[in-house]
N, C-alpha and C positions, 0 to 999 in steps of 0.2 A: 541574659538574652545568650541563646544557646550558640553557640559555633557550629560555624558552616561547613560540615565534612565533606561536603558535596567532589565529588571528584573530574578536575577541566579537562576539555578534550583537550589532549595535548597539541594534538594535530592546527584548533585556530591560537593557542598562548604565543607571542611576542616571545620573543629570547628573553628580556626584561623579566616579563611575566612566569613564563617556565623557570627561571633561574632562584625569583624570588619564594615560587612554590617548593623549589627542589629545598633551599635552605631551608623551610620550615619543615619541611617531611624529616630532614636533617639534624636538628634543633631539636625534636620532639624523640625522634628515635634516640638518640645523645644523651636524653636527661635521664632515659630508663625507668620510663613510669608508663610504657605503654605495654598493654598486654600483648603475648606472644599471636595468637593471630592479628590482632589488629599491627603490628610492630610487622606482620611480613609480607600483609596489604600496604602499608605505607612503602615498605623497599619496594615493590612492586611497581606504583605510583613515582618515585626515586627516580626507578630504573627508566621510566618512557618520560620522562621529565629530563632527563640527563641524555639519552637517547637522542631527544628534542635539539635539546643546547647543541649539541653537538653534531646534528645537519647545523643547522644555522649557520654556525661556526664557518662552519666547510662552504656551503652558499655564499656567507661575505666574503670569503678567501677568495673563490672562485672567482668573486666579483671584482675582487680590486686587483689583482693578479693574473695577467697571464706569463708564465714563464717561459722565458726561449733559453733553449740548450744549443750547446756545438757538436759536432757527431761523435762526441765522444761522451758526453749524454753530460758537459760539465754545463752550470749553471751560467748563461753570459748576460743574465738580465733578466727586467721584466718589462713589460707594456700592458699599461688598463687596458682590462677585461673585453671584447669586443672593438678593439682597434688590430683592427690589420696591415 
């Protein structure tokens, strides 16, 4: 059976699916068995997946805690996102 080489839409992937796809790309690139043109394409796909994962992590962090700072800019605590 042929391997599915279609490129998933990174905007619709969950964090976990994007991370799995990125790990698969890294393994393929590290194997050294991928032709140069395909390596370049895989690298570009990997970069998109990396960006997606970073965006999802940043969004999760923003939802988890809203930092409170004093007048000097020192963090004095955190509160759940949306709590005022």
